[in-house]
mmCIF file of the protein (N, C-alpha, C, O) and its ligand, coordinates in Angstrom:
data_MODEL
# 
_entry.id   MODEL 
# 
loop_
_entity.id 
_entity.type 
_entity.pdbx_number_of_molecules 
1 polymer     1 
2 non-polymer 1 
# 
_entity_poly.entity_id                      1 
_entity_poly.type                           'polypeptide(L)' 
_entity_poly.nstd_linkage                   no 
_entity_poly.nstd_monomer                   no 
_entity_poly.pdbx_seq_one_letter_code       
;(UNK)(UNK)(UNK)(UNK)(UNK)(UNK)(UNK)(UNK)(UNK)(UNK)(UNK)(UNK)(UNK)(UNK)(UNK)(UNK)
(UNK)(UNK)(UNK)(UNK)(UNK)(UNK)(UNK)(UNK)(UNK)(UNK)(UNK)(UNK)(UNK)(UNK)(UNK)(UNK)
(UNK)(UNK)(UNK)(UNK)(UNK)(UNK)(UNK)(UNK)(UNK)(UNK)(UNK)(UNK)(UNK)(UNK)(UNK)
;
_entity_poly.pdbx_seq_one_letter_code_can   XXXXXXXXXXXXXXXXXXXXXXXXXXXXXXXXXXXXXXXXXXXXXXX 
_entity_poly.pdbx_strand_id                 A 
# 
loop_
_entity_poly_seq.entity_id 
_entity_poly_seq.num 
_entity_poly_seq.mon_id 
_entity_poly_seq.hetero 
1 1  UNK n 
1 2  UNK n 
1 3  UNK n 
1 4  UNK n 
1 5  UNK n 
1 6  UNK n 
1 7  UNK n 
1 8  UNK n 
1 9  UNK n 
1 10 UNK n 
1 11 UNK n 
1 12 UNK n 
1 13 UNK n 
1 14 UNK n 
1 15 UNK n 
1 16 UNK n 
1 17 UNK n 
1 18 UNK n 
1 19 UNK n 
1 20 UNK n 
1 21 UNK n 
1 22 UNK n 
1 23 UNK n 
1 24 UNK n 
1 25 UNK n 
1 26 UNK n 
1 27 UNK n 
1 28 UNK n 
1 29 UNK n 
1 30 UNK n 
1 31 UNK n 
1 32 UNK n 
1 33 UNK n 
1 34 UNK n 
1 35 UNK n 
1 36 UNK n 
1 37 UNK n 
1 38 UNK n 
1 39 UNK n 
1 40 UNK n 
1 41 UNK n 
1 42 UNK n 
1 43 UNK n 
1 44 UNK n 
1 45 UNK n 
1 46 UNK n 
1 47 UNK n 
# 
loop_
_struct_asym.id 
_struct_asym.entity_id 
A 1 
B 2 
# 
loop_
_chem_comp.id 
_chem_comp.type 
_chem_comp.mon_nstd_flag 
UNK 'L-peptide linking' . 
ZN  non-polymer         . 
# 
_pdbx_entity_nonpoly.entity_id   2 
_pdbx_entity_nonpoly.name        ? 
_pdbx_entity_nonpoly.comp_id     ZN 
# 
_pdbx_nonpoly_scheme.asym_id         B 
_pdbx_nonpoly_scheme.entity_id       2 
_pdbx_nonpoly_scheme.mon_id          ZN 
_pdbx_nonpoly_scheme.ndb_seq_num     1 
_pdbx_nonpoly_scheme.pdb_seq_num     101 
_pdbx_nonpoly_scheme.auth_seq_num    101 
_pdbx_nonpoly_scheme.pdb_mon_id      ZN 
_pdbx_nonpoly_scheme.auth_mon_id     ZN 
_pdbx_nonpoly_scheme.pdb_strand_id   A 
_pdbx_nonpoly_scheme.pdb_ins_code    . 
# 
loop_
_atom_site.group_PDB 
_atom_site.id 
_atom_site.type_symbol 
_atom_site.label_atom_id 
_atom_site.label_alt_id 
_atom_site.label_comp_id 
_atom_site.label_asym_id 
_atom_site.label_entity_id 
_atom_site.label_seq_id 
_atom_site.pdbx_PDB_ins_code 
_atom_site.Cartn_x 
_atom_site.Cartn_y 
_atom_site.Cartn_z 
_atom_site.occupancy 
_atom_site.B_iso_or_equiv 
_atom_site.pdbx_formal_charge 
_atom_site.auth_seq_id 
_atom_site.auth_comp_id 
_atom_site.auth_asym_id 
_atom_site.auth_atom_id 
_atom_site.pdbx_PDB_model_num 
ATOM   1   N  N  . UNK A 1 1  ? 0.844   -1.197 0.000  1.00 0.00 ? 1   UNK A N  1 
ATOM   2   C  CA . UNK A 1 1  ? 0.000   0.000  0.000  1.00 0.00 ? 1   UNK A CA 1 
ATOM   3   C  C  . UNK A 1 1  ? 0.879   1.247  0.000  1.00 0.00 ? 1   UNK A C  1 
ATOM   4   O  O  . UNK A 1 1  ? 1.810   1.369  0.797  1.00 0.00 ? 1   UNK A O  1 
ATOM   5   N  N  . UNK A 1 2  ? 0.571   2.157  -0.895 1.00 0.00 ? 2   UNK A N  1 
ATOM   6   C  CA . UNK A 1 2  ? 1.364   3.376  -0.983 1.00 0.00 ? 2   UNK A CA 1 
ATOM   7   C  C  . UNK A 1 2  ? 0.486   4.588  -0.672 1.00 0.00 ? 2   UNK A C  1 
ATOM   8   O  O  . UNK A 1 2  ? -0.742  4.528  -0.735 1.00 0.00 ? 2   UNK A O  1 
ATOM   9   N  N  . UNK A 1 3  ? 1.152   5.677  -0.337 1.00 0.00 ? 3   UNK A N  1 
ATOM   10  C  CA . UNK A 1 3  ? 0.447   6.900  0.004  1.00 0.00 ? 3   UNK A CA 1 
ATOM   11  C  C  . UNK A 1 3  ? 0.902   8.020  -0.907 1.00 0.00 ? 3   UNK A C  1 
ATOM   12  O  O  . UNK A 1 3  ? 2.009   7.984  -1.444 1.00 0.00 ? 3   UNK A O  1 
ATOM   13  N  N  . UNK A 1 4  ? 0.060   9.002  -1.079 1.00 0.00 ? 4   UNK A N  1 
ATOM   14  C  CA . UNK A 1 4  ? 0.467   10.201 -1.804 1.00 0.00 ? 4   UNK A CA 1 
ATOM   15  C  C  . UNK A 1 4  ? 0.629   11.336 -0.803 1.00 0.00 ? 4   UNK A C  1 
ATOM   16  O  O  . UNK A 1 4  ? -0.208  11.555 0.073  1.00 0.00 ? 4   UNK A O  1 
ATOM   17  N  N  . UNK A 1 5  ? 1.730   12.040 -0.967 1.00 0.00 ? 5   UNK A N  1 
ATOM   18  C  CA . UNK A 1 5  ? 2.028   13.141 -0.052 1.00 0.00 ? 5   UNK A CA 1 
ATOM   19  C  C  . UNK A 1 5  ? 0.969   14.236 -0.158 1.00 0.00 ? 5   UNK A C  1 
ATOM   20  O  O  . UNK A 1 5  ? 0.541   14.597 -1.255 1.00 0.00 ? 5   UNK A O  1 
ATOM   21  N  N  . UNK A 1 6  ? 0.558   14.753 0.981  1.00 0.00 ? 6   UNK A N  1 
ATOM   22  C  CA . UNK A 1 6  ? -0.481  15.780 1.039  1.00 0.00 ? 6   UNK A CA 1 
ATOM   23  C  C  . UNK A 1 6  ? -0.005  17.074 0.396  1.00 0.00 ? 6   UNK A C  1 
ATOM   24  O  O  . UNK A 1 6  ? -0.805  17.787 -0.211 1.00 0.00 ? 6   UNK A O  1 
ATOM   25  N  N  . UNK A 1 7  ? 1.278   17.392 0.516  1.00 0.00 ? 7   UNK A N  1 
ATOM   26  C  CA . UNK A 1 7  ? 1.793   18.665 0.022  1.00 0.00 ? 7   UNK A CA 1 
ATOM   27  C  C  . UNK A 1 7  ? 2.269   18.589 -1.417 1.00 0.00 ? 7   UNK A C  1 
ATOM   28  O  O  . UNK A 1 7  ? 1.831   19.382 -2.251 1.00 0.00 ? 7   UNK A O  1 
ATOM   29  N  N  . UNK A 1 8  ? 3.145   17.664 -1.723 1.00 0.00 ? 8   UNK A N  1 
ATOM   30  C  CA . UNK A 1 8  ? 3.736   17.652 -3.063 1.00 0.00 ? 8   UNK A CA 1 
ATOM   31  C  C  . UNK A 1 8  ? 3.059   16.642 -3.980 1.00 0.00 ? 8   UNK A C  1 
ATOM   32  O  O  . UNK A 1 8  ? 3.382   16.578 -5.166 1.00 0.00 ? 8   UNK A O  1 
ATOM   33  N  N  . UNK A 1 9  ? 2.129   15.856 -3.456 1.00 0.00 ? 9   UNK A N  1 
ATOM   34  C  CA . UNK A 1 9  ? 1.314   14.952 -4.254 1.00 0.00 ? 9   UNK A CA 1 
ATOM   35  C  C  . UNK A 1 9  ? 2.126   13.859 -4.932 1.00 0.00 ? 9   UNK A C  1 
ATOM   36  O  O  . UNK A 1 9  ? 1.677   13.257 -5.907 1.00 0.00 ? 9   UNK A O  1 
ATOM   37  N  N  . UNK A 1 10 ? 3.312   13.606 -4.416 1.00 0.00 ? 10  UNK A N  1 
ATOM   38  C  CA . UNK A 1 10 ? 4.108   12.504 -4.910 1.00 0.00 ? 10  UNK A CA 1 
ATOM   39  C  C  . UNK A 1 10 ? 3.911   11.287 -4.004 1.00 0.00 ? 10  UNK A C  1 
ATOM   40  O  O  . UNK A 1 10 ? 3.449   11.400 -2.869 1.00 0.00 ? 10  UNK A O  1 
ATOM   41  N  N  . UNK A 1 11 ? 4.261   10.166 -4.521 1.00 0.00 ? 11  UNK A N  1 
ATOM   42  C  CA . UNK A 1 11 ? 4.145   8.967  -3.717 1.00 0.00 ? 11  UNK A CA 1 
ATOM   43  C  C  . UNK A 1 11 ? 5.148   9.010  -2.569 1.00 0.00 ? 11  UNK A C  1 
ATOM   44  O  O  . UNK A 1 11 ? 6.336   9.261  -2.770 1.00 0.00 ? 11  UNK A O  1 
ATOM   45  N  N  . UNK A 1 12 ? 4.655   8.766  -1.387 1.00 0.00 ? 12  UNK A N  1 
ATOM   46  C  CA . UNK A 1 12 ? 5.507   8.839  -0.208 1.00 0.00 ? 12  UNK A CA 1 
ATOM   47  C  C  . UNK A 1 12 ? 5.947   7.431  0.181  1.00 0.00 ? 12  UNK A C  1 
ATOM   48  O  O  . UNK A 1 12 ? 5.131   6.610  0.602  1.00 0.00 ? 12  UNK A O  1 
ATOM   49  N  N  . UNK A 1 13 ? 7.229   7.163  0.038  1.00 0.00 ? 13  UNK A N  1 
ATOM   50  C  CA . UNK A 1 13 ? 7.738   5.835  0.399  1.00 0.00 ? 13  UNK A CA 1 
ATOM   51  C  C  . UNK A 1 13 ? 7.679   5.639  1.904  1.00 0.00 ? 13  UNK A C  1 
ATOM   52  O  O  . UNK A 1 13 ? 7.195   4.618  2.394  1.00 0.00 ? 13  UNK A O  1 
ATOM   53  N  N  . UNK A 1 14 ? 8.173   6.616  2.620  1.00 0.00 ? 14  UNK A N  1 
ATOM   54  C  CA . UNK A 1 14 ? 8.096   6.554  4.072  1.00 0.00 ? 14  UNK A CA 1 
ATOM   55  C  C  . UNK A 1 14 ? 7.029   7.541  4.520  1.00 0.00 ? 14  UNK A C  1 
ATOM   56  O  O  . UNK A 1 14 ? 7.261   8.749  4.570  1.00 0.00 ? 14  UNK A O  1 
ATOM   57  N  N  . UNK A 1 15 ? 5.865   7.011  4.842  1.00 0.00 ? 15  UNK A N  1 
ATOM   58  C  CA . UNK A 1 15 ? 4.734   7.869  5.138  1.00 0.00 ? 15  UNK A CA 1 
ATOM   59  C  C  . UNK A 1 15 ? 4.783   8.348  6.580  1.00 0.00 ? 15  UNK A C  1 
ATOM   60  O  O  . UNK A 1 15 ? 4.965   7.568  7.515  1.00 0.00 ? 15  UNK A O  1 
ATOM   61  N  N  . UNK A 1 16 ? 4.615   9.652  6.729  1.00 0.00 ? 16  UNK A N  1 
ATOM   62  C  CA . UNK A 1 16 ? 4.489   10.235 8.056  1.00 0.00 ? 16  UNK A CA 1 
ATOM   63  C  C  . UNK A 1 16 ? 3.087   10.797 8.179  1.00 0.00 ? 16  UNK A C  1 
ATOM   64  O  O  . UNK A 1 16 ? 2.709   11.694 7.425  1.00 0.00 ? 16  UNK A O  1 
ATOM   65  N  N  . UNK A 1 17 ? 2.331   10.292 9.099  1.00 0.00 ? 17  UNK A N  1 
ATOM   66  C  CA . UNK A 1 17 ? 0.969   10.797 9.251  1.00 0.00 ? 17  UNK A CA 1 
ATOM   67  C  C  . UNK A 1 17 ? 0.971   11.982 10.201 1.00 0.00 ? 17  UNK A C  1 
ATOM   68  O  O  . UNK A 1 17 ? 1.608   11.953 11.254 1.00 0.00 ? 17  UNK A O  1 
ATOM   69  N  N  . UNK A 1 18 ? 0.248   13.024 9.812  1.00 0.00 ? 18  UNK A N  1 
ATOM   70  C  CA . UNK A 1 18 ? 0.143   14.218 10.635 1.00 0.00 ? 18  UNK A CA 1 
ATOM   71  C  C  . UNK A 1 18 ? -1.324  14.557 10.820 1.00 0.00 ? 18  UNK A C  1 
ATOM   72  O  O  . UNK A 1 18 ? -2.186  14.056 10.097 1.00 0.00 ? 18  UNK A O  1 
ATOM   73  N  N  . UNK A 1 19 ? -1.597  15.400 11.782 1.00 0.00 ? 19  UNK A N  1 
ATOM   74  C  CA . UNK A 1 19 ? -2.947  15.891 11.992 1.00 0.00 ? 19  UNK A CA 1 
ATOM   75  C  C  . UNK A 1 19 ? -3.021  17.330 11.518 1.00 0.00 ? 19  UNK A C  1 
ATOM   76  O  O  . UNK A 1 19 ? -2.260  18.187 11.970 1.00 0.00 ? 19  UNK A O  1 
ATOM   77  N  N  . UNK A 1 20 ? -3.944  17.586 10.605 1.00 0.00 ? 20  UNK A N  1 
ATOM   78  C  CA . UNK A 1 20 ? -4.095  18.921 10.046 1.00 0.00 ? 20  UNK A CA 1 
ATOM   79  C  C  . UNK A 1 20 ? -5.377  19.540 10.595 1.00 0.00 ? 20  UNK A C  1 
ATOM   80  O  O  . UNK A 1 20 ? -6.445  18.929 10.560 1.00 0.00 ? 20  UNK A O  1 
ATOM   81  N  N  . UNK A 1 21 ? -5.250  20.752 11.098 1.00 0.00 ? 21  UNK A N  1 
ATOM   82  C  CA . UNK A 1 21 ? -6.421  21.446 11.616 1.00 0.00 ? 21  UNK A CA 1 
ATOM   83  C  C  . UNK A 1 21 ? -6.903  22.479 10.615 1.00 0.00 ? 21  UNK A C  1 
ATOM   84  O  O  . UNK A 1 21 ? -6.102  23.113 9.927  1.00 0.00 ? 21  UNK A O  1 
ATOM   85  N  N  . UNK A 1 22 ? -8.205  22.643 10.539 1.00 0.00 ? 22  UNK A N  1 
ATOM   86  C  CA . UNK A 1 22 ? -8.766  23.664 9.668  1.00 0.00 ? 22  UNK A CA 1 
ATOM   87  C  C  . UNK A 1 22 ? -8.515  25.036 10.283 1.00 0.00 ? 22  UNK A C  1 
ATOM   88  O  O  . UNK A 1 22 ? -8.016  25.148 11.402 1.00 0.00 ? 22  UNK A O  1 
ATOM   89  N  N  . UNK A 1 23 ? -8.868  26.068 9.538  1.00 0.00 ? 23  UNK A N  1 
ATOM   90  C  CA . UNK A 1 23 ? -8.563  27.432 9.962  1.00 0.00 ? 23  UNK A CA 1 
ATOM   91  C  C  . UNK A 1 23 ? -9.190  27.789 11.302 1.00 0.00 ? 23  UNK A C  1 
ATOM   92  O  O  . UNK A 1 23 ? -8.567  28.474 12.112 1.00 0.00 ? 23  UNK A O  1 
ATOM   93  N  N  . UNK A 1 24 ? -10.403 27.336 11.542 1.00 0.00 ? 24  UNK A N  1 
ATOM   94  C  CA . UNK A 1 24 ? -11.044 27.682 12.806 1.00 0.00 ? 24  UNK A CA 1 
ATOM   95  C  C  . UNK A 1 24 ? -10.678 26.710 13.929 1.00 0.00 ? 24  UNK A C  1 
ATOM   96  O  O  . UNK A 1 24 ? -11.081 26.895 15.077 1.00 0.00 ? 24  UNK A O  1 
ATOM   97  N  N  . UNK A 1 25 ? -9.916  25.683 13.586 1.00 0.00 ? 25  UNK A N  1 
ATOM   98  C  CA . UNK A 1 25 ? -9.388  24.797 14.607 1.00 0.00 ? 25  UNK A CA 1 
ATOM   99  C  C  . UNK A 1 25 ? -10.380 23.807 15.182 1.00 0.00 ? 25  UNK A C  1 
ATOM   100 O  O  . UNK A 1 25 ? -10.077 23.122 16.160 1.00 0.00 ? 25  UNK A O  1 
ATOM   101 N  N  . UNK A 1 26 ? -11.554 23.722 14.593 1.00 0.00 ? 26  UNK A N  1 
ATOM   102 C  CA . UNK A 1 26 ? -12.560 22.825 15.143 1.00 0.00 ? 26  UNK A CA 1 
ATOM   103 C  C  . UNK A 1 26 ? -12.579 21.480 14.436 1.00 0.00 ? 26  UNK A C  1 
ATOM   104 O  O  . UNK A 1 26 ? -13.098 20.500 14.970 1.00 0.00 ? 26  UNK A O  1 
ATOM   105 N  N  . UNK A 1 27 ? -12.017 21.431 13.240 1.00 0.00 ? 27  UNK A N  1 
ATOM   106 C  CA . UNK A 1 27 ? -11.996 20.172 12.505 1.00 0.00 ? 27  UNK A CA 1 
ATOM   107 C  C  . UNK A 1 27 ? -10.566 19.722 12.321 1.00 0.00 ? 27  UNK A C  1 
ATOM   108 O  O  . UNK A 1 27 ? -9.660  20.537 12.149 1.00 0.00 ? 27  UNK A O  1 
ATOM   109 N  N  . UNK A 1 28 ? -10.374 18.425 12.360 1.00 0.00 ? 28  UNK A N  1 
ATOM   110 C  CA . UNK A 1 28 ? -9.052  17.907 12.103 1.00 0.00 ? 28  UNK A CA 1 
ATOM   111 C  C  . UNK A 1 28 ? -9.153  16.665 11.235 1.00 0.00 ? 28  UNK A C  1 
ATOM   112 O  O  . UNK A 1 28 ? -10.155 15.950 11.257 1.00 0.00 ? 28  UNK A O  1 
ATOM   113 N  N  . UNK A 1 29 ? -8.105  16.425 10.478 1.00 0.00 ? 29  UNK A N  1 
ATOM   114 C  CA . UNK A 1 29 ? -8.069  15.212 9.675  1.00 0.00 ? 29  UNK A CA 1 
ATOM   115 C  C  . UNK A 1 29 ? -6.628  14.753 9.570  1.00 0.00 ? 29  UNK A C  1 
ATOM   116 O  O  . UNK A 1 29 ? -5.694  15.509 9.837  1.00 0.00 ? 29  UNK A O  1 
ATOM   117 N  N  . UNK A 1 30 ? -6.470  13.515 9.182  1.00 0.00 ? 30  UNK A N  1 
ATOM   118 C  CA . UNK A 1 30 ? -5.141  12.954 9.073  1.00 0.00 ? 30  UNK A CA 1 
ATOM   119 C  C  . UNK A 1 30 ? -4.676  13.002 7.632  1.00 0.00 ? 30  UNK A C  1 
ATOM   120 O  O  . UNK A 1 30 ? -5.418  12.664 6.709  1.00 0.00 ? 30  UNK A O  1 
ATOM   121 N  N  . UNK A 1 31 ? -3.449  13.423 7.455  1.00 0.00 ? 31  UNK A N  1 
ATOM   122 C  CA . UNK A 1 31 ? -2.845  13.468 6.137  1.00 0.00 ? 31  UNK A CA 1 
ATOM   123 C  C  . UNK A 1 31 ? -1.512  12.756 6.189  1.00 0.00 ? 31  UNK A C  1 
ATOM   124 O  O  . UNK A 1 31 ? -0.953  12.525 7.261  1.00 0.00 ? 31  UNK A O  1 
ATOM   125 N  N  . UNK A 1 32 ? -1.008  12.411 5.011  1.00 0.00 ? 32  UNK A N  1 
ATOM   126 C  CA . UNK A 1 32 ? 0.262   11.703 4.923  1.00 0.00 ? 32  UNK A CA 1 
ATOM   127 C  C  . UNK A 1 32 ? 1.271   12.571 4.175  1.00 0.00 ? 32  UNK A C  1 
ATOM   128 O  O  . UNK A 1 32 ? 0.966   13.122 3.117  1.00 0.00 ? 32  UNK A O  1 
ATOM   129 N  N  . UNK A 1 33 ? 2.460   12.685 4.728  1.00 0.00 ? 33  UNK A N  1 
ATOM   130 C  CA . UNK A 1 33 ? 3.528   13.459 4.100  1.00 0.00 ? 33  UNK A CA 1 
ATOM   131 C  C  . UNK A 1 33 ? 4.702   12.558 3.766  1.00 0.00 ? 33  UNK A C  1 
ATOM   132 O  O  . UNK A 1 33 ? 4.950   11.560 4.442  1.00 0.00 ? 33  UNK A O  1 
ATOM   133 N  N  . UNK A 1 34 ? 5.427   12.927 2.706  1.00 0.00 ? 34  UNK A N  1 
ATOM   134 C  CA . UNK A 1 34 ? 6.682   12.245 2.417  1.00 0.00 ? 34  UNK A CA 1 
ATOM   135 C  C  . UNK A 1 34 ? 7.759   12.766 3.377  1.00 0.00 ? 34  UNK A C  1 
ATOM   136 O  O  . UNK A 1 34 ? 7.514   13.692 4.151  1.00 0.00 ? 34  UNK A O  1 
ATOM   137 N  N  . UNK A 1 35 ? 8.925   12.176 3.321  1.00 0.00 ? 35  UNK A N  1 
ATOM   138 C  CA . UNK A 1 35 ? 9.968   12.516 4.273  1.00 0.00 ? 35  UNK A CA 1 
ATOM   139 C  C  . UNK A 1 35 ? 10.363  13.977 4.250  1.00 0.00 ? 35  UNK A C  1 
ATOM   140 O  O  . UNK A 1 35 ? 10.475  14.611 5.300  1.00 0.00 ? 35  UNK A O  1 
ATOM   141 N  N  . UNK A 1 36 ? 10.579  14.525 3.041  1.00 0.00 ? 36  UNK A N  1 
ATOM   142 C  CA . UNK A 1 36 ? 11.057  15.907 2.942  1.00 0.00 ? 36  UNK A CA 1 
ATOM   143 C  C  . UNK A 1 36 ? 9.982   16.894 3.374  1.00 0.00 ? 36  UNK A C  1 
ATOM   144 O  O  . UNK A 1 36 ? 10.277  17.872 4.061  1.00 0.00 ? 36  UNK A O  1 
ATOM   145 N  N  . UNK A 1 37 ? 8.740   16.647 2.979  1.00 0.00 ? 37  UNK A N  1 
ATOM   146 C  CA . UNK A 1 37 ? 7.662   17.542 3.381  1.00 0.00 ? 37  UNK A CA 1 
ATOM   147 C  C  . UNK A 1 37 ? 7.403   17.439 4.877  1.00 0.00 ? 37  UNK A C  1 
ATOM   148 O  O  . UNK A 1 37 ? 7.040   18.426 5.518  1.00 0.00 ? 37  UNK A O  1 
ATOM   149 N  N  . UNK A 1 38 ? 7.587   16.269 5.423  1.00 0.00 ? 38  UNK A N  1 
ATOM   150 C  CA . UNK A 1 38 ? 7.417   16.101 6.860  1.00 0.00 ? 38  UNK A CA 1 
ATOM   151 C  C  . UNK A 1 38 ? 8.458   16.916 7.621  1.00 0.00 ? 38  UNK A C  1 
ATOM   152 O  O  . UNK A 1 38 ? 8.157   17.517 8.652  1.00 0.00 ? 38  UNK A O  1 
ATOM   153 N  N  . UNK A 1 39 ? 9.683   16.931 7.103  1.00 0.00 ? 39  UNK A N  1 
ATOM   154 C  CA . UNK A 1 39 ? 10.732  17.728 7.726  1.00 0.00 ? 39  UNK A CA 1 
ATOM   155 C  C  . UNK A 1 39 ? 10.373  19.214 7.682  1.00 0.00 ? 39  UNK A C  1 
ATOM   156 O  O  . UNK A 1 39 ? 10.554  19.939 8.661  1.00 0.00 ? 39  UNK A O  1 
ATOM   157 N  N  . UNK A 1 40 ? 9.857   19.654 6.523  1.00 0.00 ? 40  UNK A N  1 
ATOM   158 C  CA . UNK A 1 40 ? 9.436   21.052 6.405  1.00 0.00 ? 40  UNK A CA 1 
ATOM   159 C  C  . UNK A 1 40 ? 8.300   21.363 7.369  1.00 0.00 ? 40  UNK A C  1 
ATOM   160 O  O  . UNK A 1 40 ? 8.250   22.432 7.978  1.00 0.00 ? 40  UNK A O  1 
ATOM   161 N  N  . UNK A 1 41 ? 7.401   20.415 7.491  1.00 0.00 ? 41  UNK A N  1 
ATOM   162 C  CA . UNK A 1 41 ? 6.254   20.612 8.376  1.00 0.00 ? 41  UNK A CA 1 
ATOM   163 C  C  . UNK A 1 41 ? 6.703   20.742 9.834  1.00 0.00 ? 41  UNK A C  1 
ATOM   164 O  O  . UNK A 1 41 ? 6.184   21.571 10.582 1.00 0.00 ? 41  UNK A O  1 
ATOM   165 N  N  . UNK A 1 42 ? 7.669   19.915 10.223 1.00 0.00 ? 42  UNK A N  1 
ATOM   166 C  CA . UNK A 1 42 ? 8.198   20.002 11.578 1.00 0.00 ? 42  UNK A CA 1 
ATOM   167 C  C  . UNK A 1 42 ? 8.830   21.360 11.832 1.00 0.00 ? 42  UNK A C  1 
ATOM   168 O  O  . UNK A 1 42 ? 8.676   21.936 12.909 1.00 0.00 ? 42  UNK A O  1 
ATOM   169 N  N  . UNK A 1 43 ? 9.542   21.867 10.834 1.00 0.00 ? 43  UNK A N  1 
ATOM   170 C  CA . UNK A 1 43 ? 10.163  23.172 10.969 1.00 0.00 ? 43  UNK A CA 1 
ATOM   171 C  C  . UNK A 1 43 ? 9.115   24.271 11.105 1.00 0.00 ? 43  UNK A C  1 
ATOM   172 O  O  . UNK A 1 43 ? 9.298   25.221 11.866 1.00 0.00 ? 43  UNK A O  1 
ATOM   173 N  N  . UNK A 1 44 ? 8.011   24.135 10.361 1.00 0.00 ? 44  UNK A N  1 
ATOM   174 C  CA . UNK A 1 44 ? 6.974   25.144 10.430 1.00 0.00 ? 44  UNK A CA 1 
ATOM   175 C  C  . UNK A 1 44 ? 6.312   25.151 11.803 1.00 0.00 ? 44  UNK A C  1 
ATOM   176 O  O  . UNK A 1 44 ? 5.849   26.196 12.261 1.00 0.00 ? 44  UNK A O  1 
ATOM   177 N  N  . UNK A 1 45 ? 6.264   24.013 12.452 1.00 0.00 ? 45  UNK A N  1 
ATOM   178 C  CA . UNK A 1 45 ? 5.695   23.950 13.791 1.00 0.00 ? 45  UNK A CA 1 
ATOM   179 C  C  . UNK A 1 45 ? 6.549   24.733 14.783 1.00 0.00 ? 45  UNK A C  1 
ATOM   180 O  O  . UNK A 1 45 ? 6.039   25.378 15.700 1.00 0.00 ? 45  UNK A O  1 
ATOM   181 N  N  . UNK A 1 46 ? 7.854   24.659 14.575 1.00 0.00 ? 46  UNK A N  1 
ATOM   182 C  CA . UNK A 1 46 ? 8.752   25.338 15.494 1.00 0.00 ? 46  UNK A CA 1 
ATOM   183 C  C  . UNK A 1 46 ? 8.757   26.844 15.257 1.00 0.00 ? 46  UNK A C  1 
ATOM   184 O  O  . UNK A 1 46 ? 9.189   27.613 16.115 1.00 0.00 ? 46  UNK A O  1 
ATOM   185 N  N  . UNK A 1 47 ? 8.271   27.261 14.082 1.00 0.00 ? 47  UNK A N  1 
ATOM   186 C  CA . UNK A 1 47 ? 8.231   28.682 13.759 1.00 0.00 ? 47  UNK A CA 1 
ATOM   187 C  C  . UNK A 1 47 ? 9.577   29.163 13.344 1.00 0.00 ? 47  UNK A C  1 
ATOM   188 O  O  . UNK A 1 47 ? 9.743   30.342 13.031 1.00 0.00 ? 47  UNK A O  1 
HETATM 189 ZN ZN . ZN  B 2 .  ? 5.942   15.651 -0.119 1.00 0.00 2 101 ZN  A ZN 1 
# 
């Protein structure tokens, strides 16, 4: 089973699942990121 990256839409070999919140913060869903996008996402969390 393969996943497509939420950000770059490429197939993610090593899938990292994240929780994405909507703008108002009341809804959340799970998305899958590839390794490089996951690293970027972690950096964005740190600000
Ligand atoms: Zn990606």
